[in-house]
C-alpha positions as CSV (number, residue, x, y, z in Angstrom):
1,M,122.0,113.8,88.9
2,G,121.7,115.7,92.2
3,I,118.7,115.2,94.5
4,Q,116.5,118.1,95.4
5,W,114.7,116.2,98.2
6,N,111.3,117.6,97.4
7,G,108.0,116.6,95.7
8,V,106.4,113.1,96.0
9,M,108.8,110.1,96.3
10,P,107.0,106.7,96.2
11,A,108.2,104.0,98.6
12,V,107.4,101.5,95.9
13,T,106.3,97.9,96.4
14,T,108.3,95.0,95.0
15,K,106.4,93.1,92.4
16,F,106.5,89.3,92.5
17,T,105.2,86.6,90.1
18,A,103.0,83.7,91.2
19,D,106.1,81.5,91.5
20,D,107.8,84.1,93.8
21,K,110.2,85.6,91.3
22,L,110.8,89.4,90.8
23,D,108.1,90.6,88.3
24,F,109.8,93.3,86.3
25,N,107.0,93.5,83.8
26,M,104.5,94.6,86.3
27,F,107.1,96.7,88.1
28,E,107.6,98.6,84.9
29,V,103.9,99.2,84.5
30,N,103.9,100.8,87.9
31,M,107.1,102.8,87.3
32,K,105.6,104.3,84.1
33,A,102.5,105.3,86.0
34,Q,104.6,107.0,88.7
35,L,106.7,108.9,86.2
36,E,103.7,110.0,84.2
37,A,102.1,111.4,87.4
38,G,105.1,113.5,88.0
39,V,106.9,111.9,91.0
40,S,110.3,113.4,92.0
41,G,112.1,110.1,92.9
42,I,111.8,106.4,93.4
43,I,112.6,104.8,96.7
44,L,113.4,101.1,96.7
45,G,113.8,98.5,99.4
46,G,111.7,100.0,102.2
47,T,109.0,98.2,104.3
48,L,106.6,98.4,101.4
49,G,109.3,97.0,99.2
50,E,109.4,93.9,101.4
51,A,113.2,94.4,101.7
52,S,113.6,92.1,104.7
53,T,112.5,89.2,102.4
54,L,114.7,90.1,99.4
55,L,118.0,88.3,98.6
56,E,121.0,90.6,98.2
57,E,121.2,89.9,94.5
58,E,117.5,90.7,94.1
59,K,118.0,94.1,95.7
60,R,120.8,94.8,93.3
61,E,118.7,93.7,90.3
62,L,115.9,96.1,91.5
63,V,118.3,99.0,91.6
64,R,119.8,98.3,88.2
65,H,116.4,97.7,86.6
66,T,114.8,100.8,88.1
67,V,117.8,102.9,86.9
68,S,117.2,101.5,83.4
69,I,113.4,102.2,83.5
70,T,113.7,105.8,84.9
71,N,116.5,106.6,82.5
72,N,117.7,109.6,84.6
73,K,114.2,111.2,84.6
74,V,114.2,111.0,88.4
75,P,116.8,109.8,91.0
76,V,116.6,106.2,92.2
77,I,117.1,106.0,96.0
78,M,117.9,102.8,97.9
79,N,116.8,102.1,101.4
80,I,119.5,100.9,103.8
81,A,118.2,98.8,106.8
82,E,121.1,96.8,108.2
83,Q,122.1,95.3,111.5
84,T,125.8,96.3,111.4
85,T,127.7,99.4,110.4
86,R,129.9,97.3,108.1
87,G,126.8,95.8,106.5
88,A,125.3,99.3,106.0
89,I,128.5,100.6,104.4
90,L,128.6,97.6,102.0
91,A,125.0,98.0,101.1
92,A,125.5,101.7,100.4
93,N,128.6,100.9,98.2
94,K,126.6,98.3,96.2
95,A,123.7,100.7,95.7
96,E,126.1,103.4,94.4
97,E,127.8,100.9,92.1
98,D,124.5,99.8,90.7
99,G,123.4,103.3,89.8
100,A,121.4,104.6,92.8
101,K,121.6,108.4,93.2
102,G,120.8,108.5,96.9
103,L,120.1,106.6,100.1
104,M,117.4,106.4,102.6
105,M,118.8,105.1,105.9
106,L,117.2,103.6,109.0
107,P,119.1,103.4,112.3
108,P,120.6,100.0,113.2
109,M,118.1,97.2,113.0
110,R,117.3,94.9,115.9
111,Y,119.8,96.4,118.3
112,K,118.5,99.4,120.1
113,A,121.5,101.6,119.7
114,S,122.2,104.6,122.0
115,D,122.1,108.1,120.7
116,Y,125.9,108.1,120.4
117,E,126.0,104.7,118.7
118,T,123.3,105.8,116.2
119,V,125.2,109.0,115.3
120,V,128.4,107.0,114.7
121,Y,126.4,104.5,112.6
122,F,125.1,107.2,110.3
123,S,128.4,109.1,110.3
124,E,130.4,106.1,109.2
125,V,128.1,105.4,106.3
126,A,128.2,109.1,105.3
127,K,132.0,109.0,105.3
128,N,132.1,105.9,103.1
129,T,129.8,106.9,100.3
130,S,129.4,109.9,98.0
131,L,125.7,109.4,97.8
132,P,123.3,111.9,99.5
133,I,121.5,110.5,102.4
134,M,118.0,110.9,103.8
135,V,117.7,109.7,107.4
136,Y,114.5,107.8,108.1
137,N,113.3,108.9,111.6
138,N,110.6,106.6,112.7
139,P,110.8,105.9,116.4
140,V,107.2,104.6,116.5
141,D,108.1,101.5,114.4
142,Y,111.8,101.2,114.9
143,K,112.2,102.4,118.5
144,I,115.1,104.7,117.9
145,E,114.6,108.5,117.6
146,V,117.0,110.7,115.8
147,T,116.7,113.8,117.9
148,L,117.5,117.4,116.9
149,D,120.7,117.3,118.9
150,M,121.7,114.2,117.0
151,F,120.9,115.9,113.7
152,E,123.2,118.7,114.8
153,E,126.0,116.2,114.8
154,L,125.0,114.5,111.6
155,L,124.7,117.6,109.6
156,K,128.5,118.1,109.8
157,Y,128.5,115.7,106.9
158,D,127.5,117.4,103.6
159,N,125.9,114.3,102.2
160,I,123.4,113.9,105.1
161,Q,120.8,116.2,103.6
162,A,117.2,115.1,104.4
163,V,114.9,113.4,106.8
164,K,111.9,111.2,106.3
165,E,110.0,112.6,109.2
166,S,107.8,109.9,110.7
167,T,107.7,110.8,114.4
168,R,103.9,111.5,114.2
169,D,104.6,114.9,115.9
170,I,103.7,117.6,113.4
171,S,105.3,120.2,115.6
172,N,108.7,118.5,114.9
173,V,108.6,120.0,111.4
174,T,108.6,123.5,112.8
175,R,111.3,122.6,115.3
176,M,113.5,121.3,112.5
177,I,112.9,124.4,110.2
178,S,113.6,126.7,113.1
179,R,116.8,125.0,114.0
180,F,118.3,124.0,110.6
181,G,116.5,126.1,108.0
182,D,117.2,124.9,104.5
183,R,120.1,122.7,105.6
184,L,117.9,119.8,106.4
185,K,115.2,119.0,103.9
186,I,112.0,117.5,105.4
187,L,109.8,114.9,103.7
188,S,106.7,113.7,105.4
189,G,106.8,109.9,106.0
190,V,103.3,109.3,107.3
191,D,100.5,109.3,104.7
192,T,97.8,110.4,107.1
193,L,99.7,113.4,108.2
194,A,101.2,114.4,104.8
195,L,99.0,117.5,104.1
196,E,99.4,118.8,107.6
197,S,103.2,118.3,107.3
198,L,103.3,120.1,104.0
199,L,101.3,123.0,105.4
200,M,103.9,123.3,108.2
201,G,106.6,123.6,105.6
202,S,107.8,120.1,104.7
203,D,109.6,119.9,101.3
204,G,108.1,116.6,100.2
205,W,106.2,113.5,100.8
206,V,107.5,109.9,100.9
207,S,104.2,108.1,100.2
208,G,102.8,104.6,100.3
209,L,99.4,105.0,98.6
210,V,101.1,106.8,95.8
211,C,101.9,103.2,94.6
212,A,98.2,102.8,93.6
213,F,97.2,106.5,93.2
214,P,100.1,108.4,91.9
215,A,98.3,111.3,90.2
216,E,96.1,112.1,93.3
217,T,99.2,112.1,95.5
218,V,101.2,114.4,93.3
219,A,98.2,116.6,92.8
220,I,97.8,117.2,96.5
221,F,101.5,118.2,96.8
222,K,101.4,120.5,93.8
223,L,98.2,122.2,95.0
224,V,99.5,122.8,98.5
225,K,102.8,124.3,97.1
226,A,100.7,126.5,94.8
227,G,98.7,127.8,97.7
228,R,95.5,126.2,96.4
229,I,94.8,124.7,99.8
230,D,91.0,124.2,99.5
231,E,91.5,122.1,96.3
232,A,94.2,120.0,98.0
233,L,92.1,119.5,101.1
234,K,89.1,118.3,99.1
235,I,91.2,115.6,97.4
236,Y,92.9,114.8,100.7
237,R,89.6,114.2,102.5
238,W,88.6,111.8,99.8
239,F,92.0,110.1,100.1
240,L,92.1,109.7,103.8
241,P,90.3,106.3,104.2
242,L,92.8,104.9,101.6
243,L,95.8,106.6,103.2
244,E,94.8,104.9,106.5
245,L,95.6,101.5,104.8
246,D,99.3,102.6,105.1
247,I,99.3,102.8,108.9
248,N,98.4,99.1,109.5
249,S,100.5,96.0,110.0
250,F,99.1,94.7,106.7
251,L,100.1,97.8,104.8
252,V,102.0,95.8,102.1
253,Q,99.0,93.6,101.4
254,N,96.6,96.5,101.6
255,I,98.5,98.7,99.1
256,K,99.1,95.8,96.7
257,L,95.3,95.2,96.7
258,A,94.8,98.9,95.8
259,E,97.4,98.6,93.0
260,V,95.4,95.7,91.6
261,A,92.3,97.8,91.7
262,T,93.9,100.7,89.8
263,G,95.5,98.3,87.3
264,I,99.2,99.0,88.1
265,G,100.2,96.1,90.4
266,S,99.6,92.5,91.5
267,E,98.6,91.0,94.9
268,Y,101.6,88.6,95.2
269,V,103.6,89.0,98.4
270,R,106.5,87.0,99.7
271,A,106.0,84.6,102.6
272,P,105.8,84.8,105.5
273,R,103.4,87.5,104.3
274,L,100.3,86.1,102.6
275,P,97.4,87.8,100.8
276,L,94.6,89.0,103.0
277,Q,91.8,86.6,103.8
278,G,88.3,86.7,105.1
279,S,86.7,89.7,106.8
280,E,90.0,91.7,106.7
281,R,90.2,91.3,103.0
282,E,86.6,92.3,102.5
283,K,87.0,95.4,104.7
284,V,90.0,96.6,102.6
285,L,88.3,95.8,99.3
286,A,85.3,97.9,100.4
287,I,87.4,100.9,101.3
288,I,89.2,100.6,97.9
289,A,85.9,100.2,96.0
290,E,84.4,103.3,97.7
291,G,87.5,105.3,96.9
292,L,87.3,104.3,93.2
293,R,83.5,105.1,93.1
294,T,84.1,108.6,94.5
295,R,87.5,109.2,92.8
296,P,87.8,112.9,92.2
297,T,88.5,114.6,88.9
298,L,91.8,116.3,89.2
299,P,92.7,119.8,88.1
300,D,95.6,120.4,85.7
301,Y,98.1,120.1,88.5
302,K,101.1,119.3,86.3
303,N,101.2,122.9,85.0
304,L,101.1,124.6,88.4
């Protein structure tokens, strides 16, 4: 299965049981909701997936189990966030062996690599896997920016195909399209800028709140691409207070609370994360409750 790098691709949460094991039963409930809504791919092992807390074997179990659930309906994409080039290559090889159809890759973790070092890092992984790669460009959170000049070097590798664009600079979408055309597929990586990014020409949306609201997220994408902007904007304005839960240091806990409210997730997180407490919890619950109270009726977006 090739990857088209378009549509809505959830950066899914990892489900845990009360005794801190992987909860594949609840995970499957969420996956079925995502597939029913019409997502274009499933991304595992990102920040929302609490990847930094997962054991290596748990990551492999997640890939294998997700491949089984999706049954080739959509590609399964594994995030690579490693400290060493060797580690990134090994992680990519294991993901491919376990059935992943693509990779999302962060620059080297912890070490603030130079532009040259970053290009070599991505290049070495690209040379050592047959999987297509989406570069995750998030200098705000990870302190390394993949510039357009760096992409010029990286696009020499056929399997570097897309970018999760999270610079927070909407004009960067236009810069990329002007310079690379269709050679580099662009997926918005910031929920609160997704509609704006799609209007500027992005091909897709790597979303967080889709974990709890899959149909609404896919509906916005489909409506924008169909030119029905007013309808998309109406849903997006309703959605924005919920989307803002994703640009917060407690995004995992926030989105898992939303998944509980919509019946497709649980609140369990892995320590050192803990469930929200006190006024912060009440604030998030109030936002979710208002979203559910005013939840819009969606048009027949699947047939657009």
